C-alpha positions in Angstrom: 0.1 0.6 0.2 1.3 3.5 -0.4 0.8 5.6 3.2 2.0 9.0 3.3 2.6 10.7 7.0 2.0 13.6 8.1 3.7 15.8 10.9 4.5 19.1 11.7 8.5 18.9 12.0 11.0 16.1 12.1 12.8 17.7 15.5 14.3 15.1 17.7 11.6 14.2 19.8 9.3 11.5 20.9 7.0 11.5 18.5 9.3 12.2 15.7 10.8 9.1 16.6 7.6 7.0 16.8 7.3 8.3 12.9 10.5 7.7 11.3 10.7 4.0 12.6 7.1 3.5 11.5 8.4 4.7 7.9 11.1 2.9 7.9 9.4 -0.3 8.4 6.6 0.4 6.0 9.7 0.9 3.7 12.1 -1.5 3.9 10.3 -4.2 5.3 6.7 -4.2 4.2 7.6 -3.7 1.1 5.7 -0.1 1.0 5.5 3.2 -0.9 6.0 5.8 2.3 5.6 9.7 1.4 6.8 11.9 4.9 5.2 15.5 4.3 6.6 17.6 7.3 7.3 21.2 7.5 10.6 23.2 8.1 12.4 21.2 10.9 14.3 24.1 13.9 15.3 24.8 16.9 17.2 23.8 19.7 15.6 20.3 19.9 17.2 18.8 16.9 17.2 17.3 13.1 16.1 14.0 12.2 15.8 14.8 8.2 19.5 13.1 7.4 18.3 9.9 8.8 14.5 10.4 7.2 16.2 11.2 3.7 19.2 8.4 4.2 16.1 5.5 4.5 14.9 5.8 0.5 11.5 7.2 1.5 9.3 9.8 -0.4 9.4 13.4 1.3 7.5 16.9 0.4 8.3 19.3 2.6 5.7 22.2 3.2 7.0 25.5 4.4 3.8 26.9 6.2 3.5 23.5 7.9 4.7 25.0 11.5 4.3 24.3 15.2 2.8 27.3 16.0 -0.6 28.7 15.3 -0.7 31.4 12.3 -4.0 31.8 10.8 -2.8 32.4 7.3 0.2 30.6 6.6 -1.6 27.7 8.5 -4.4 28.0 5.9 -2.1 28.2 3.4 -1.0 25.2 4.6 -3.7 23.0 4.3 -4.5 24.3 0.8 -0.8 22.9 0.0 -1.6 20.0 1.5 -4.8 19.2 -0.1 -2.8 19.9 -3.3 0.8 17.3 -1.9 -2.5 14.6 -1.6 -4.3 14.2 -4.0 -0.8 14.4 -6.5 -0.2 11.2 -4.2 -3.1 9.6 -4.0 -2.2 7.4 -1.4 -4.1 3.7 0.0 -4.2 6.1 3.4 -3.5 9.2 4.9 -1.9 8.6 8.5 -1.0 12.0 10.8 0.8 12.8 14.3 0.6 15.5 16.4 -1.5 17.8 17.0 -1.1 20.4 14.6 -0.4 17.9 11.6 -3.9 16.5 13.1 -6.3 18.9 12.7 -4.6 20.7 8.8 -4.1 16.7 8.0 -7.0 15.4 8.7 -9.2 17.3 7.4 -7.0 18.3 3.8 -7.1 13.6 3.3 -11.4 14.6 3.7 -10.9 16.5 0.9 -9.1 15.0 -0.8 -11.6 11.6 -0.1 -8.6 9.4 1.4 -9.1 7.0 4.8 -7.2 8.8 7.3 -5.7 7.4 11.0 -4.3 9.5 13.6 -1.7 8.9 16.0 -2.3 10.7 19.4 1.3 10.8 20.8 -0.2 13.5 23.3 -2.6 15.0 24.3 -3.3 18.0 22.2 -5.8 19.9 25.6 -3.2 19.4 29.2 -2.0 20.3 32.6 -0.8 24.1 31.4 -2.9 25.5 29.5 -5.6 27.8 30.0 -9.1 27.4 30.4 -9.4 29.1 27.0 -7.1 27.0 25.1 -8.3 23.4 26.6 -11.8 24.6 25.7 -10.9 25.7 22.0 -8.6 22.2 21.7 -11.3 19.8 22.8 -13.7 21.1 20.3 -10.4 20.4 17.7 -10.0 16.9 18.6 -13.6 16.6 18.1 -14.3 18.6 15.4 -11.4 16.1 13.9 -13.5 13.0 15.0 -15.4 12.9 12.1 -12.6 13.7 10.0 -11.1 10.4 11.4 -11.3 6.9 10.2 -9.6 5.3 13.2 -7.8 6.5 16.7 -4.2 4.9 17.4 -3.1 5.9 20.9 0.9 5.3 22.9 -0.8 4.4 26.0 -4.0 3.4 27.5 -4.5 6.8 29.5 -5.0 8.8 26.5 -7.9 6.4 25.5 -8.8 6.6 28.7 -8.6 11.0 28.1 -10.4 11.1 24.9 -13.4 9.3 25.1 -14.1 10.9 28.4 -13.7 14.4 26.5 -16.4 13.1 24.7 -13.5 13.2 21.2 -15.1 9.6 19.6 -15.7 6.4 21.7 -13.6 3.8 22.9 -14.0 1.5 19.7 -12.9 3.7 17.5 -9.0 3.4 19.3 -6.5 1.4 19.0 -3.4 2.0 21.2 -0.1 0.8 19.7 3.5 1.3 22.9 6.1 3.8 20.6 8.1 1.7 19.3 12.0 2.4 19.1 15.3 0.1 19.2 15.6 -2.3 21.9 19.0 -3.9 20.9 21.2 -1.2 22.0 19.2 -0.6 25.6 19.5 -4.4 25.9 23.5 -4.6 24.8 24.4 -0.8 24.3 27.3 0.0 21.7 30.2 1.8 24.3 31.3 0.0 27.6 30.0 1.9 31.2 32.7 2.3 32.5 34.3 4.5 29.2 30.8 6.2 29.2 30.9 7.2 33.1 34.6 8.9 33.2 33.7 11.1 29.7 31.0 12.6 31.9 33.5 13.0 35.0 32.1 9.8 37.1 34.2 9.0 39.9 33.6 5.0 41.1 30.9 5.6 43.8 28.3 8.1 41.7 25.1 7.7 41.8 23.5 9.3 38.4 20.5 10.0 38.3 19.5 11.0 34.0 16.6 12.6 33.2 16.5 13.0 28.5 14.0 15.7 27.4 14.3 19.0 26.0 15.3 21.6 28.3 11.4 23.6 27.8 8.6 24.4 29.2 6.9 21.4 31.4 9.1 19.0 31.3 9.3 19.5 35.0 13.2 19.5 35.3 12.5 23.1 38.4 11.3 20.2 40.1 14.1 17.7 39.8 16.6 20.5 40.5 14.9 21.9 43.3 14.5 18.0 44.6 18.3 18.2 44.1 19.1 19.7 46.5 17.3 17.5 49.5 19.1 14.6 47.7 22.7 16.1 48.1 22.0 16.7 51.6 21.2 13.3 53.3 22.8 11.5 49.1 26.7 12.6 48.6 27.4 10.6 46.0 24.7 11.4 44.0 25.1 12.9 39.8 22.3 14.5 38.1 22.5 14.0 34.1 20.9 15.9 32.3 20.2 14.7 28.5 19.1 17.3 26.2 19.1 21.1 25.2 16.4 23.7 24.8 15.3 27.9 25.5 15.5 27.0 28.7 19.5 26.1 29.7 20.8 29.3 30.7 17.6 29.3 33.0 18.2 26.7 34.4 22.2 26.8 34.9 21.4 30.3 37.1 19.3 28.3 39.5 21.5 25.5 39.7 23.9 27.8 40.5 22.3 29.7 43.0 21.4 26.3 44.7 25.3 26.1 44.5 25.4 22.8 43.1 27.2 23.7 39.5 29.6 20.3 40.3 26.3 17.7 41.0 24.7 18.5 37.5 25.8 17.3 33.9 24.0 19.1 31.5 25.0 17.4 27.6 23.6 19.9 25.5 21.7 17.9 22.2 23.5 14.8 21.3 22.4 12.4 18.6 19.1 9.7 19.1 21.8 7.1 19.0 24.1 8.2 21.9 21.1 7.8 24.2 22.1 3.6 25.3 25.2 4.6 26.5 24.0 7.5 28.1 20.7 5.9 30.3 23.3 3.0 30.7 26.7 5.0 32.7 23.4 6.1 34.1 21.8 4.3 37.5 19.1 6.0 37.7 16.3 7.4 35.2 14.0 10.3 36.8 11.1 11.2 34.3 9.0 15.0 36.3 7.5 16.0 33.2 4.2 17.9 33.3 2.4 16.7 31.1 3.7 13.2 28.5 1.5 11.2 26.8 4.3 7.7 27.4 7.2 9.6 27.6 10.1 6.8 25.2 13.2 8.0 28.3 10.5 5.6 30.7 11.1 1.7 29.1 14.0 2.6 27.2 15.2 3.2 30.6 13.5 0.4 32.7 14.8 -1.9 28.9 18.3 -0.5 29.9 17.5 -2.3 33.0 17.7 1.1 35.2 14.7 1.8 38.1 12.3 4.9 36.6 11.4 7.5 39.2 8.1 9.5 37.4 5.6 11.7 38.4 2.3 10.0 37.3 1.2 11.9 34.3 -0.7 10.7 31.1 0.6 6.9 30.5 3.5 6.9 32.6 1.4 4.5 35.2 1.7 1.8 32.1 5.0 1.4 33.0 5.8 2.5 36.2 5.5 -0.5 38.5 6.0 1.4 42.2 7.8 -1.8 43.8 8.0 -3.5 40.7 9.8 -0.3 38.2 9.9 2.0 40.0 8.4 5.0 41.5 5.4 7.0 40.6 4.6 10.6 42.7 2.1 12.6 42.0 2.9 15.6 39.8 5.0 18.5 41.5 6.0 17.0 44.3 9.9 17.6 45.2 9.9 15.5 48.4 8.6 12.7 47.7 10.8 13.0 44.6 13.7 13.4 46.4 13.0 11.0 49.0 12.8 8.0 45.8 16.4 9.0 44.3 18.0 8.5 47.6 16.3 5.4 48.7 17.7 3.6 45.0 20.8 5.8 46.2 22.3 3.9 49.0 20.6 0.4 48.0 22.1 -1.5 45.0 20.8 -4.1 45.6 17.2 -2.3 45.2 18.0 -0.9 42.1 19.0 -4.4 40.4 15.1 -5.4 41.5 13.7 -3.2 39.7 15.2 -2.2 36.8 15.7 -6.1 36.0 11.8 -6.5 37.0 11.6 -3.8 34.0 14.0 -5.0 31.5 12.1 -8.9 31.8 8.5 -7.3 31.1 8.8 -4.1 28.7 12.1 -5.5 26.4 9.7 -7.3 23.2 6.5 -5.0 24.4 8.2 -1.9 22.5 10.2 -2.8 19.8 9.4 -1.2 16.7 9.2 -4.0 15.0 6.2 -4.9 17.2 5.2 -1.1 17.0 5.4 -1.7 12.6 3.5 -4.5 12.9 0.3 -3.0 14.8 -0.6 -0.7 12.8 -0.5 -1.4 9.3 -3.6 -3.8 11.3 -5.2 -0.7 11.8 -4.7 0.4 8.6 -5.7 -2.6 6.8 -9.1 -3.1 9.2 -9.7 0.2 7.6 -8.7 0.0 4.4 -11.0 -3.0 4.4 -14.1 -1.4 6.1 -13.7 1.2 3.5 
């Protein structure tokens, strides 16, 4: 079949990596004709476009397709998208993320094509104004009438969309976001070497957080908890993996708390380095205030690391208290510090929780599993048509 994927931008992010694995697998393994339609990829988050171009499938870039809301530009991107879909005439359109999901689904209907939409994270979420949340809910209900099937990256997102009256439950299928699990099971470089490069001493316990330095990613809570952690466990070090617009602000707060010697900010790193960096750590922390199902959670567990996470969206589907990690209320700082210290003080506890996570989730999150399940959704949609 010919599948056209539509996404706003191909930065180094979870939704984008999910989409790219899907395109690569469909093009290489399923023998499908694949077209990736995207807007310009700019900003400090990095780009996956070189990898996408190297994969060999068709790429169509629409300059007006941007993440920010801009009525005239959005109307122009919609018209270009309709034209592109009519020219391509794919068997099915697969939209990703909120903005491309709204515009892309309407464009697919205008072109007379079936459409599947993946919810990587709810478009209405914590941290939004009441007005913004209401607008996005209304837009999602409107777009739902133009959607043949929904894919959620976790059960929690389905629950939220059903509760909001977006669509009935039988139109949703959960497909966990796939990845290449082998580098997490068997890191390409030795843990000791990576720790030396990071400046970690043999007795240090490293807490890694993988996320853009951006709003709602929750770095501020980890930084505040760090002061309490270091007072009790001075051998703990924090490794922040990623870059973004808030870097200077975070560095200043770390300095104000006199914690600069306990933090390492790696800056932007290529995705292929994430497995070795997580392997070099001892604990993975995830403190986002809003996220579908952060890829770093299964990545940490597959690497054999215990995870400490806020209870947001799909986190509870992999972070199981007492089995794979600690699940805490959002914005909880004291409990976050306590959890990190408990893990820092017990190598046996870290080993037990991490091993359980590896055993439970390695196969579930393989990208090949994801792609096969997505293709099943396509076939059901086309059969119903």
